[in-house]
LOTIMI-812305 format. One record per residue (C-alpha): residue in three letters; x, y, z. Coordinates in pm, whole numbers, padded with zeros to 5 digits, always signed. Example, Ala and Ser with C-alpha at 12.3 -4.5 7.8 and 13.67 -1.06 7.14 Angstrom:
BEGIN
ALA+01230-00450+00780
SER+01367-00106+00714
END
This chain:
BEGIN
UNK+16250-05168+08523
UNK+16128-05375+08230
UNK+15787-05529+08060
UNK+15704-05722+07757
UNK+15519-05486+07558
UNK+15230-05600+07313
UNK+15123-05594+06981
UNK+14847-05744+06826
UNK+14771-05915+06513
UNK+14438-06022+06441
UNK+14372-06309+06197
UNK+14732-06412+06232
UNK+14916-06681+05982
UNK+14967-06888+06245
UNK+14581-06859+06379
UNK+14448-07222+06402
UNK+14118-07086+06341
UNK+14225-06835+06055
UNK+14306-07119+05829
UNK+13936-07141+05630
UNK+13897-06794+05555
UNK+13976-06875+05197
UNK+13816-07213+05161
UNK+13463-07233+05116
UNK+13121-07454+05053
UNK+12913-07318+04829
UNK+12651-07563+04621
UNK+12861-07845+04722
UNK+13192-07717+04584
UNK+13505-07632+04800
UNK+13634-07310+04654
UNK+13979-07127+04721
UNK+14158-07481+04814
UNK+14542-07418+04812
UNK+14810-07689+04757
UNK+15174-07481+04800
UNK+15499-07662+04698
UNK+15787-07564+04943
UNK+16081-07387+04802
UNK+16319-07676+04939
UNK+16158-07910+04678
UNK+16325-07886+04329
UNK+16105-07814+04019
UNK+15944-08108+03889
UNK+15653-08108+03615
UNK+15596-08436+03745
UNK+15480-08310+04072
UNK+15201-08113+03945
UNK+15041-08381+03741
UNK+15045-08606+04052
UNK+14881-08342+04217
UNK+14592-08326+03950
UNK+14555-08677+03935
UNK+14562-08731+04311
UNK+14321-08441+04370
UNK+14066-08544+04114
UNK+14052-08925+04244
UNK+14033-08718+04601
UNK+13730-08547+04496
UNK+13557-08847+04379
UNK+13591-08996+04718
UNK+13502-08669+04893
UNK+13181-08684+04681
UNK+13086-09011+04767
UNK+13218-09022+05149
UNK+12996-08729+05203
UNK+12688-08872+05075
UNK+12683-08656+04739
UNK+12739-08348+04946
UNK+13070-08196+04873
UNK+13359-08184+04614
UNK+13643-07997+04532
UNK+13553-07734+04302
UNK+13888-07521+04244
UNK+14250-07612+04337
UNK+14535-07363+04324
UNK+14895-07540+04308
UNK+15125-07260+04428
UNK+15453-07318+04331
UNK+15763-07126+04486
UNK+15967-06838+04352
UNK+16245-07053+04282
UNK+16063-07240+04022
UNK+16138-07122+03699
UNK+15868-07271+03463
UNK+15593-07023+03268
UNK+15368-06974+03578
UNK+15104-06697+03592
UNK+15143-06502+03936
UNK+14938-06554+04251
UNK+14711-06274+04261
UNK+14431-06407+04495
UNK+14656-06385+04817
UNK+14758-06701+04796
UNK+15077-06773+05027
UNK+15236-07093+05153
UNK+15177-07042+05524
UNK+14776-07017+05481
UNK+14794-07345+05233
UNK+14538-07628+05322
UNK+14822-07835+05180
UNK+15191-07831+05186
UNK+15417-08046+04955
UNK+15740-08068+05150
UNK+16076-08248+05215
UNK+15947-08536+05458
UNK+15949-08522+05834
UNK+16209-08772+05932
UNK+15971-08919+06197
UNK+15707-09023+05962
UNK+15918-09003+05625
UNK+15661-08978+05360
UNK+15363-09078+05559
UNK+15068-08807+05491
UNK+14964-08669+05805
UNK+14759-08326+05937
UNK+14892-08063+06216
UNK+14606-08064+06450
UNK+14598-07941+06795
UNK+14256-07784+06868
UNK+13960-07927+07006
UNK+13703-08197+06876
UNK+13527-08026+06586
UNK+13761-07746+06533
UNK+13948-07702+06184
UNK+14353-07829+06179
UNK+14654-07609+06034
UNK+14769-07809+05752
UNK+14800-08173+05564
UNK+15151-08226+05498
UNK+15219-08413+05185
UNK+15575-08517+05049
UNK+15692-08573+04654
UNK+15752-08932+04740
UNK+15421-08984+04810
UNK+15303-08810+04515
UNK+15531-08978+04236
UNK+15581-09343+04396
UNK+15346-09601+04410
UNK+15444-09808+04704
UNK+15299-09506+04912
UNK+14957-09646+04778
UNK+15027-09975+04885
UNK+15094-09892+05220
UNK+14805-09641+05276
UNK+14564-09698+04995
UNK+14460-09536+04694
UNK+14611-09203+04734
UNK+14293-08998+04689
UNK+14125-09168+04967
UNK+14428-09133+05199
UNK+14393-08715+05109
UNK+14025-08754+05201
UNK+14123-08917+05548
UNK+14345-08641+05608
UNK+14090-08395+05496
UNK+13837-08520+05773
UNK+14092-08404+06017
UNK+14179-08059+05865
UNK+13811-07929+05777
UNK+13597-08096+06036
UNK+13828-08171+06331
UNK+13808-08559+06378
UNK+14060-08774+06505
UNK+14196-09119+06453
UNK+13980-09433+06484
UNK+14240-09710+06460
UNK+14493-09746+06753
UNK+14740-09436+06714
UNK+15050-09407+06939
UNK+14993-09379+07329
UNK+14658-09549+07282
UNK+14551-09924+07339
UNK+14554-10195+07023
UNK+14326-10434+07168
UNK+14055-10385+07444
UNK+13802-10627+07580
UNK+13443-10569+07443
UNK+13132-10686+07575
UNK+12892-10543+07314
UNK+12851-10886+07169
UNK+12954-11125+07431
UNK+12833-11072+07766
UNK+13170-11206+07919
UNK+13381-10975+07711
UNK+13582-11049+07396
UNK+13940-10917+07279
UNK+13895-10689+06997
UNK+14123-10478+06813
UNK+14077-10104+06828
UNK+13870-10004+06519
UNK+13567-09860+06361
UNK+13324-10041+06291
UNK+13313-10356+06526
UNK+13178-10544+06231
UNK+13502-10515+06036
UNK+13647-10859+06041
UNK+14005-10978+06079
UNK+14278-11198+06226
UNK+14515-11120+06529
UNK+14866-11249+06473
UNK+15201-11253+06659
UNK+15503-11192+06442
UNK+15724-11413+06671
UNK+16095-11253+06685
UNK+16248-11526+06836
UNK+16128-11721+06539
UNK+16231-11526+06240
UNK+15863-11348+06280
UNK+15689-11650+06186
UNK+15330-11541+06231
UNK+15178-11737+06510
UNK+14840-11686+06744
UNK+14831-11405+06961
UNK+14809-11498+07351
UNK+14674-11327+07662
UNK+14892-11217+07882
UNK+14843-11172+08274
UNK+15133-10898+08258
UNK+14971-10717+07995
UNK+14646-10698+08184
UNK+14535-10975+08038
UNK+14570-10808+07709
UNK+14714-10988+07352
UNK+15116-10982+07411
UNK+15278-10660+07288
UNK+15388-10672+06925
UNK+15031-10832+06824
UNK+14890-10702+06504
UNK+14518-10679+06366
UNK+14479-10787+06009
UNK+14150-10723+05842
UNK+13988-10982+05632
UNK+13981-10949+05240
UNK+13676-10848+05044
UNK+13534-11215+05076
UNK+13594-11227+05462
UNK+13401-10895+05503
UNK+12999-10837+05587
UNK+12859-10744+05213
UNK+12746-10411+05324
UNK+13050-10290+05487
UNK+13208-09951+05409
UNK+13309-09783+05709
UNK+13533-09607+05838
UNK+13794-09398+05641
UNK+13932-09288+05984
UNK+13998-09620+06089
UNK+14113-09840+05736
UNK+14107-09611+05451
UNK+14329-09831+05287
UNK+14064-10116+05261
UNK+13868-10117+04916
UNK+13510-10135+05012
UNK+13575-09869+05275
UNK+13428-09534+05110
UNK+13249-09408+05411
UNK+13267-09303+05780
UNK+13083-09495+06098
UNK+12753-09342+06196
UNK+12468-09349+06434
UNK+12215-09497+06211
UNK+12067-09836+06353
UNK+11908-09928+06012
UNK+12269-09971+05931
UNK+12433-10147+06183
UNK+12702-10301+06003
UNK+12874-09932+05971
UNK+12784-09844+06350
UNK+13045-09604+06557
UNK+13208-09828+06800
UNK+13189-09625+07105
UNK+13392-09860+07314
UNK+13706-09857+07117
UNK+13970-09672+07333
UNK+14129-09445+07027
UNK+14185-09074+07034
UNK+13861-08996+06851
UNK+13641-09150+07130
UNK+13845-08943+07385
UNK+13853-08637+07255
UNK+13490-08627+07050
UNK+13290-08755+07328
UNK+13248-09088+07192
UNK+13033-08939+06883
UNK+13056-09095+06558
UNK+13257-08919+06301
UNK+12964-08880+06068
UNK+12800-08689+06376
UNK+13070-08479+06408
UNK+13084-08372+06023
UNK+12715-08325+05984
UNK+12733-08083+06260
UNK+12990-07872+06105
UNK+12937-07530+05930
UNK+12946-07726+05620
UNK+12656-07914+05653
UNK+12446-07822+05959
UNK+12221-07582+05728
UNK+12338-07594+05420
UNK+12485-07817+05122
UNK+12233-08083+05155
UNK+12305-08413+04900
UNK+12258-08302+04522
UNK+12286-08638+04331
UNK+12176-08423+04010
UNK+12555-08330+03976
UNK+12773-08558+03757
UNK+13088-08413+03726
UNK+13330-08351+04050
UNK+13639-08303+03861
UNK+13816-08022+04024
UNK+13920-07719+03798
UNK+14299-07617+03859
UNK+14516-07325+03832
UNK+14882-07315+03844
UNK+15033-06995+03999
UNK+15393-06844+04152
UNK+15463-06689+04440
UNK+15512-06317+04335
UNK+15810-06076+04452
UNK+15700-05917+04762
UNK+15574-05548+04691
UNK+15491-05309+04979
UNK+15342-04969+04953
UNK+15385-04779+05337
UNK+15076-04584+05364
UNK+15168-04343+05664
UNK+14930-04123+05888
UNK+15056-03747+05852
UNK+14777-03606+06035
UNK+14845-03354+06348
UNK+14733-03609+06622
UNK+15081-03819+06489
UNK+15263-03519+06618
UNK+15557-03602+06899
UNK+15661-03922+07033
UNK+15408-04130+06795
UNK+15577-03953+06511
UNK+15915-04035+06624
UNK+15810-04404+06705
UNK+15652-04432+06342
UNK+16017-04312+06215
UNK+16202-04544+06431
UNK+15997-04836+06364
UNK+15963-04760+05982
UNK+16332-04687+05927
UNK+16401-05039+06123
UNK+16130-05217+05847
UNK+16337-05075+05529
UNK+16689-05106+05665
UNK+16677-05441+05821
UNK+16348-05675+05778
UNK+16243-05608+05427
UNK+16424-05859+05192
UNK+16607-05820+04888
UNK+16459-05805+04577
UNK+16124-05686+04728
UNK+15965-05376+04610
UNK+15854-05080+04817
UNK+15677-04736+04775
UNK+15588-04463+05022
UNK+15263-04261+05043
UNK+15153-03989+05325
UNK+14830-03871+05400
UNK+14683-03599+05582
UNK+14396-03411+05438
UNK+14514-03548+05149
UNK+14771-03782+05010
UNK+15115-03739+04878
UNK+15332-04023+04714
UNK+15666-03999+04828
UNK+15833-04268+04650
UNK+15714-04480+04355
UNK+15785-04868+04357
UNK+16162-04921+04334
UNK+16368-05245+04395
UNK+16579-05307+04687
UNK+16909-05434+04569
UNK+17183-05253+04779
UNK+17181-05105+05129
UNK+17191-04774+04893
UNK+16837-04848+04813
UNK+16721-04884+05170
UNK+16886-04555+05272
UNK+16741-04368+04942
UNK+16376-04503+05063
UNK+16436-04403+05447
UNK+16489-04048+05322
UNK+16156-04061+05173
UNK+15972-04126+05495
UNK+15737-03814+05566
UNK+15849-03504+05711
UNK+15704-03422+06077
UNK+15315-03431+06064
UNK+14984-03170+06014
UNK+14670-03173+05954
UNK+14361-03382+05949
UNK+14314-03740+05818
UNK+14192-03881+05474
UNK+14273-04274+05520
UNK+14091-04349+05208
UNK+14302-04079+05004
UNK+14612-04247+05144
UNK+14459-04611+05030
UNK+14381-04495+04655
UNK+14759-04315+04641
UNK+14880-04663+04766
UNK+14686-04837+04482
UNK+14797-04603+04229
UNK+15177-04643+04349
UNK+15111-05033+04280
UNK+14960-04939+03899
UNK+15244-04752+03817
UNK+15336-04800+03458
UNK+15038-05049+03394
UNK+15157-05284+03667
UNK+14893-05519+03804
UNK+14816-05426+04185
UNK+14691-05712+04245
UNK+14893-05925+04514
UNK+15061-05619+04636
UNK+15007-05544+04995
UNK+14931-05181+05135
UNK+15061-05128+05525
UNK+14818-04815+05651
UNK+14946-04674+05971
UNK+14691-04468+06140
UNK+14574-04325+06486
UNK+14257-04195+06414
UNK+13920-04208+06267
UNK+13822-04028+05932
UNK+13503-03911+05804
UNK+13522-04038+05466
UNK+13480-04414+05434
UNK+13763-04630+05296
UNK+13738-04718+04907
UNK+13645-05057+05012
UNK+13503-05179+04665
UNK+13833-05052+04506
UNK+14066-05254+04690
UNK+13851-05552+04649
UNK+13812-05514+04276
UNK+14200-05488+04236
UNK+14302-05761+04478
UNK+14515-05543+04688
UNK+14582-05673+05012
UNK+14565-05415+05334
UNK+14758-05468+05621
UNK+14651-05192+05889
UNK+14843-05057+06196
UNK+14649-04909+06447
UNK+14833-04676+06668
UNK+14721-04582+06972
UNK+14378-04697+07148
UNK+14137-04558+06872
UNK+14025-04837+06607
UNK+13865-04736+06287
UNK+13638-05003+06238
UNK+13569-04943+05862
UNK+13944-04985+05786
UNK+13955-05287+06030
UNK+13659-05458+05772
UNK+13845-05371+05483
UNK+14157-05507+05608
UNK+13942-05842+05690
UNK+13775-05843+05334
UNK+14096-05806+05177
UNK+14243-06116+05350
UNK+14488-05884+05515
UNK+14619-05858+05869
UNK+14521-05561+06157
UNK+14725-05489+06418
UNK+14667-05269+06722
UNK+14946-05117+06941
UNK+14675-04975+07199
UNK+14991-04935+07441
UNK+15115-04670+07230
UNK+15474-04778+07238
UNK+15801-04787+07005
UNK+15865-05168+07076
UNK+15531-05275+07001
UNK+15550-05086+06669
UNK+15845-05238+06555
UNK+15725-05576+06660
UNK+15430-05487+06414
UNK+15663-05400+06126
UNK+15890-05710+06199
UNK+15551-05936+06179
UNK+15468-05766+05851
UNK+15806-05855+05686
UNK+15811-06247+05773
UNK+15804-06452+05452
UNK+15489-06673+05441
UNK+15658-06933+05167
UNK+15815-07171+05408
UNK+16172-07099+05396
UNK+16264-07130+05742
UNK+16632-06978+05665
UNK+16481-06637+05530
UNK+16336-06505+05808
UNK+16441-06290+06117
UNK+16328-06461+06447
UNK+16271-06207+06766
UNK+16444-06318+07086
UNK+16412-06059+07291
UNK+16170-05751+07365
UNK+16156-05528+07646
UNK+16109-05177+07770
UNK+16287-04942+08022
UNK+16116-04634+08174
UNK+16413-04419+08288
UNK+16473-04061+08408
UNK+16749-03806+08313
UNK+17120-03928+08324
UNK+17023-04301+08454
UNK+17199-04625+08394
UNK+16983-04930+08277
UNK+17101-05284+08184
UNK+16948-05577+08060
UNK+17056-05952+07884
UNK+16930-06195+07631
UNK+17035-06503+07484
UNK+17148-06591+07128
UNK+17154-06948+07064
UNK+17313-07118+06828
UNK+17035-07192+06578
UNK+16997-06822+06528
UNK+17334-06650+06529
UNK+17318-06462+06204
UNK+17250-06160+06086
UNK+17171-06024+06454
UNK+16973-05674+06460
UNK+17020-05491+06826
UNK+16732-05241+06759
UNK+16649-04949+07025
UNK+16409-04692+07031
UNK+16322-04400+07232
UNK+16022-04183+07344
UNK+16160-03835+07315
UNK+16305-03621+07016
UNK+16546-03467+07290
UNK+16919-03583+07278
UNK+16898-03965+07242
UNK+17045-04232+07470
UNK+17344-04405+07433
UNK+17397-04792+07389
UNK+17635-05067+07451
UNK+17582-05405+07356
UNK+17839-05663+07481
UNK+17904-06020+07372
UNK+17985-06309+07568
UNK+18338-06290+07546
UNK+18290-05905+07646
UNK+18330-05800+07319
UNK+18138-05439+07278
UNK+17867-05380+07011
UNK+17674-05076+06929
UNK+17860-04823+07102
UNK+17694-04547+06960
UNK+17373-04348+06961
UNK+17234-04508+06629
UNK+16856-04665+06663
UNK+16988-04996+06547
UNK+17310-05226+06496
UNK+17289-05488+06199
UNK+17557-05732+06260
UNK+17604-05962+05900
UNK+17773-06212+06045
UNK+17768-06489+06257
UNK+17765-06370+06637
UNK+17877-06540+06942
UNK+17607-06781+07123
UNK+17552-06735+07487
UNK+17449-06460+07722
UNK+17458-06129+07607
UNK+17407-05793+07792
UNK+17317-05427+07740
UNK+17366-05117+07875
UNK+17151-04808+07846
UNK+17253-04414+07942
UNK+16997-04149+07915
UNK+17102-03775+07896
UNK+16948-03488+08020
UNK+16565-03611+07928
UNK+16356-03845+08050
UNK+16323-04160+07813
UNK+16084-04481+07734
UNK+16356-04686+07559
UNK+16240-04990+07352
UNK+16476-05289+07290
UNK+16421-05519+07022
UNK+16692-05820+06932
UNK+16632-06036+06648
UNK+16859-06280+06435
UNK+16836-06503+06142
UNK+16907-06911+06093
UNK+17298-06984+06169
UNK+17330-07167+05852
UNK+17113-07352+05632
UNK+17063-07710+05711
UNK+17027-07654+06068
UNK+16674-07593+06147
UNK+16642-07287+06359
UNK+16404-07306+06691
UNK+16068-07114+06594
UNK+15787-07039+06821
UNK+15449-06980+06629
UNK+15098-06900+06811
UNK+14737-06891+06754
UNK+14403-06771+06897
UNK+14059-06992+06862
UNK+13842-06677+06808
UNK+13920-06322+06705
UNK+13550-06190+06845
UNK+13377-06220+07187
UNK+13032-06089+07245
UNK+12910-06253+07551
UNK+13000-06323+07887
UNK+13087-06680+07981
UNK+13301-06771+07657
UNK+13684-06829+07658
UNK+13974-06802+07430
UNK+14215-07017+07408
UNK+14600-06908+07318
UNK+14786-07192+07149
UNK+15215-07199+07123
UNK+15384-07448+06923
UNK+15767-07461+06939
UNK+15925-07653+06700
UNK+16318-07707+06576
UNK+16262-07796+06213
UNK+16003-08104+06290
UNK+16106-08178+06622
UNK+15894-08072+06935
UNK+16036-07894+07169
UNK+15896-07963+07488
UNK+15958-07848+07887
UNK+15997-07537+07740
UNK+15858-07212+07981
UNK+15575-07047+07763
UNK+15397-06763+07881
UNK+15117-06510+07684
UNK+15056-06144+07805
UNK+14762-06028+07739
UNK+14719-05649+07747
UNK+14356-05520+07745
UNK+14267-05148+07590
UNK+14268-05024+07940
UNK+14660-05122+07957
UNK+14553-05398+08223
UNK+14825-05693+08143
UNK+14761-06063+08226
UNK+15037-06326+08218
UNK+14910-06656+08131
UNK+15128-07000+08166
UNK+15092-07210+07859
UNK+15103-07583+07941
UNK+15190-07927+07723
UNK+15007-08168+07923
UNK+14702-08309+07741
UNK+14461-08166+07942
UNK+14185-07914+07778
UNK+14250-07692+07602
UNK+14541-07904+07503
UNK+14480-08236+07347
UNK+14807-08405+07329
UNK+15086-08449+07601
UNK+15421-08358+07513
UNK+15377-08226+07142
UNK+15542-07926+07171
UNK+15197-07763+07170
UNK+15131-07530+07445
UNK+14761-07390+07532
UNK+14547-07246+07809
UNK+14200-07086+07860
UNK+14179-06694+07906
UNK+13907-06567+08083
UNK+14030-06273+08286
UNK+13821-06015+08063
UNK+13902-05642+08245
UNK+13681-05392+08013
UNK+13565-05388+07643
UNK+13771-05322+07312
UNK+14078-05475+07204
UNK+14344-05722+07354
UNK+14651-05747+07243
UNK+14901-06082+07290
UNK+15266-06172+07305
UNK+15396-06519+07336
UNK+15715-06548+07514
UNK+15899-06879+07531
UNK+16232-06945+07704
UNK+16423-07292+07698
UNK+16634-07369+07999
UNK+16802-07693+08155
UNK+16495-07905+08092
UNK+16403-07827+07783
UNK+16431-08120+07526
UNK+16386-08163+07135
UNK+16187-08476+07114
UNK+16179-08720+06831
UNK+15844-08826+06883
UNK+15612-08602+06754
UNK+15211-08705+06758
UNK+14995-08590+06463
UNK+14679-08721+06265
UNK+14838-08984+06002
UNK+14715-09213+05735
UNK+14655-09561+05873
UNK+14896-09847+05762
UNK+14792-10143+05562
UNK+14939-10437+05692
UNK+14787-10705+05439
UNK+14493-10916+05436
UNK+14328-11232+05521
UNK+14259-11452+05222
UNK+13967-11673+05192
UNK+14171-11989+05284
UNK+14271-11810+05620
UNK+14636-11744+05502
UNK+14775-11385+05539
UNK+14913-11181+05276
UNK+15142-10973+05429
UNK+15238-10602+05290
UNK+15594-10675+05166
UNK+15693-10340+05315
UNK+15611-10515+05684
UNK+15345-10579+05879
UNK+15364-10237+06074
UNK+15444-09886+05919
UNK+15830-09866+05859
UNK+15826-09501+05854
UNK+15644-09433+06180
UNK+15796-09732+06396
UNK+16136-09696+06234
UNK+16310-09431+06441
UNK+16591-09588+06650
UNK+16813-09387+06927
UNK+16682-09177+07198
UNK+16382-09050+07181
UNK+16441-08662+07367
UNK+16797-08489+07338
UNK+16818-08206+07583
UNK+16905-07876+07398
UNK+17057-07541+07475
UNK+16904-07219+07646
UNK+16677-07025+07409
UNK+16443-06753+07402
UNK+16169-06658+07159
UNK+15886-06374+07107
UNK+15596-06414+06863
UNK+15248-06244+06838
UNK+14984-06522+06802
UNK+14674-06259+06716
UNK+14450-06028+06920
UNK+14107-06024+06965
UNK+13820-05796+07069
UNK+13579-05823+07392
UNK+13207-05683+07382
UNK+13068-05889+07644
UNK+13006-05752+08000
UNK+13317-05540+08117
UNK+13450-05695+08487
UNK+13147-05916+08503
UNK+13023-05962+08850
UNK+12877-06234+08799
UNK+13090-06562+08730
UNK+12973-06718+08422
UNK+13293-06947+08338
UNK+13276-07285+08433
UNK+13549-07524+08533
UNK+13681-07671+08181
UNK+13595-08054+08107
UNK+13813-08324+08203
UNK+13938-08505+07895
UNK+14231-08723+08009
UNK+14044-08933+08301
UNK+14200-09267+08332
UNK+14106-09600+08515
UNK+14290-09875+08643
UNK+14301-10153+08872
UNK+14507-10053+09222
UNK+14606-10452+09247
UNK+14619-10616+08900
UNK+14551-10949+09096
UNK+14236-10804+09327
UNK+13994-10571+09163
UNK+13837-10557+09467
UNK+14127-10394+09645
UNK+14008-10042+09460
UNK+14013-09822+09138
UNK+14258-09590+09069
UNK+14121-09247+08900
UNK+14380-09024+08751
UNK+14329-08685+08545
UNK+14432-08321+08567
UNK+14249-08060+08787
UNK+14001-07829+08580
UNK+13997-07505+08736
UNK+13729-07231+08881
UNK+13729-07061+08526
UNK+13787-07310+08288
UNK+14149-07429+08392
UNK+14238-07122+08604
UNK+14190-07118+08959
UNK+14029-07383+09177
UNK+13717-07590+09133
UNK+13482-07646+09423
UNK+13401-07991+09405
UNK+13416-08323+09176
UNK+13127-08552+09103
UNK+13213-08902+08983
UNK+12996-09162+08851
UNK+13054-09505+08650
UNK+12865-09772+08455
UNK+12875-10148+08399
UNK+12597-10164+08113
UNK+12648-09942+07820
UNK+12930-09675+07999
UNK+12899-09485+07722
UNK+12565-09362+07823
UNK+12731-09147+08083
UNK+12840-08888+07834
UNK+12469-08812+07735
UNK+12313-08946+08023
UNK+12560-08859+08315
UNK+12294-08889+08615
UNK+12241-09244+08465
UNK+12533-09360+08648
UNK+12594-09457+08977
UNK+12743-09181+09190
UNK+13076-09207+09364
UNK+13025-09116+09761
UNK+13286-08981+09979
UNK+13283-09280+10159
UNK+13387-09467+09903
UNK+13689-09251+09831
UNK+13981-09408+09981
UNK+14226-09116+09855
UNK+14128-08793+09750
UNK+13883-08533+09815
UNK+13546-08498+09614
UNK+13481-08124+09785
UNK+13872-08026+09815
UNK+14001-08027+09444
UNK+14331-07949+09379
UNK+14456-07598+09208
UNK+14398-07623+08821
UNK+14663-07829+08623
UNK+14768-08032+08920
UNK+14732-08433+08855
UNK+14465-08563+09085
UNK+14480-08935+09179
UNK+14163-09090+09337
UNK+14122-09440+09507
UNK+13753-09566+09530
UNK+13626-09895+09625
UNK+13338-09974+09460
UNK+13111-10246+09640
UNK+12853-10356+09381
UNK+13063-10510+09135
UNK+12875-10787+08952
UNK+12936-11146+08982
UNK+13112-11236+08665
UNK+13443-11359+08500
UNK+13490-11012+08345
UNK+13315-10671+08417
UNK+13375-10358+08185
UNK+13316-10034+08389
UNK+13334-09670+08257
UNK+13398-09367+08468
UNK+13309-09009+08389
UNK+13360-08701+08609
UNK+13263-08319+08593
UNK+13364-08027+08828
UNK+13161-07777+08967
UNK+13251-07387+09089
UNK+13179-07178+09370
UNK+12953-07011+09160
UNK+12755-07328+09063
UNK+12872-07326+08704
UNK+12905-07710+08619
UNK+13158-07847+08349
UNK+13087-08057+08072
UNK+13111-08414+08134
UNK+13490-08580+08089
UNK+13604-08834+07879
UNK+13452-09200+07969
UNK+13784-09395+08114
UNK+13706-09767+08063
UNK+13842-10043+08248
UNK+13827-10416+08290
UNK+13768-10595+08622
UNK+13887-10945+08615
UNK+13730-11161+08910
UNK+13834-11491+08707
UNK+14149-11444+08514
UNK+14096-11550+08130
UNK+14257-11796+07961
UNK+14614-11710+07793
UNK+14500-11764+07448
END
């Protein structure tokens, strides 16, 4: 019998919402911005010079675009350990994994196009901005995307304020029929604002790509031919007061602001009709409205035109060598199985997961503290064995956590060393009467990582950890596997080197009686078959169980009673098995399998995860669990991804994460899986583990979906001729991919902790306060392209009773012909679809959550015009009367008479 065991990682490195814990906006200055260079980038001082120049320009653009509300104050450039120049060491916790900007090798799908990893709901921050050395060093990228400083601010708007692109990105229509200016409709390019003028041309491939006039095509729903391109007019062909939008055409010289809702400036008004990603995900609100409602500007940082110098200050630091001090609880309450679990996990940490060239010391505390080992460098296995010999003896006494922390700092300070940037790993199972020495840790810039073993949580130590920008973990289920997973998580390198990490591929716990046998199996895939560790731990201090691990070919490994088996060579790929046999005592045996990348140059399959929040204090709120599965830059789609969420009381809930483009997921098939969690059983800390499995239907996709800068196709000159971008009318980087879009991949398995959260709302609430989720993928089309009176087809992913779980009670669908965007702000103003108008589907009998719904409806009141634009929106209600927010508005055109094909 086995089950996944859980550990808690709060404020996880991979957590989407933990990104800006170090970036603040105070007195109009952004402080704490980190630009980190990947260790694969060769040392080049010109890269540093270009970062300075680009971010200095970007700061001026930011100052202007926010109307004198914000600029870049301090920027830290973090160079990798492989760079050998004379750089100061990073002492403020700067790490690659938490950087706002990364400078790394090109993504093959985008080459050197700047882009933002962004997969949370509108208004929430993204993950990071990806820049490349070529973007920084070569001038032709400015030719493609405009001044580099403006490109950076386009991406900063994605990252910091959670807005989306206003031009037609992949999957969105580049043209649509607008009724804003002409009542009978007019073909417009997807853009913002609508006043941005230009010409639409067609590079005819049958005539040497000679530019021709675009024609509408009946087979394309009367839209322009596929391949038509909108080219903006030059400055002399634009309105004099045009200055938006940086999220649509950041490459244009006069564009320096964002689209807004101010009717006194109609030229730069938000275009609500445009079928772009921003309108779908942000409820047709303007980019400026989203920015101004962010925490940066909602109640602070008003315009300050008195500031004249917005030049950032730069510091250049290098990643320091890892320095750890184990600060271990030796009090009496740790006796027995807890002590055994701590010793097994700490031994695994030292022997298998701390990298060579790291430094480590060991401290024990009970009623006072004891330095068991000062800092020593780990260069050999003999060094590891020496440190294991210094682990504490069986425990006894009371608990003085503050004493241990102070001794940990003393170890880091030994021989006049600067303790800043060193890490304490504090493991404890209880409270103490003396508060931790918070001010000393802050002053010394030491990072504290804390492990709470068992259900007790020390709130003071938790706050100390958060204040020092460390990570805290809770192993509430009090098991050895969770503790081993926690130590392994701490050992993960954070410098961007995928080949130096050890990846967990399996974890299980077996509850066994005396003289019993049990079995299990796991998969080692070809991307992670080197330096494998088969780790076993057990609950009793009696006679240890025996273990045998067998390779796919039948070769036995680990035929002994040791707690772990390390295999430095590349092992066989495929399905492995293991056998456990207990002796005269009952045991709870934990199994953890890890492995490293098979070879440099073949990226490992990696799973990362995150949470939308770390604290829920009121009922009705949901936590979003995210997981990202990739190999290199390529998304892994079709995986089975489950989150196991455990409460302090031991209630475990399994949540299947999905990648369907329905809330909370924002983009279908991009390798990002997510779901809402609402099953709060009791108050306290909840721990989370995500398990991703690939099978025969899993594929590696060459099509990734990110938030990238808009491409400059050229411009229309005053005489009407077109000056094309010499690099092409369309982006050669994004649209240049050839070959199969997706490749089926081998079976794999990964286990990762995305983090955890605390819940202080009502335990097991008897009142249902959770509404259905808002639909964000509503689409509308004609049932018969030649006869609009045959009906309209609406498709969407069904929401649930509680966000995206369960089954809603009913749907309400409405539509409008005039100003359909009004449905978002005044839903009741729309015309309601009644049951008699529904040809297919059932308004009062929704499908279960995450099933695709298809409704066919007949609307009898179509205005008698050649072209009718209509918008649909909907919302769901659950059995308790909770109603979802209004969906996205799905716009469509009904042609009562076909337009001319020109």
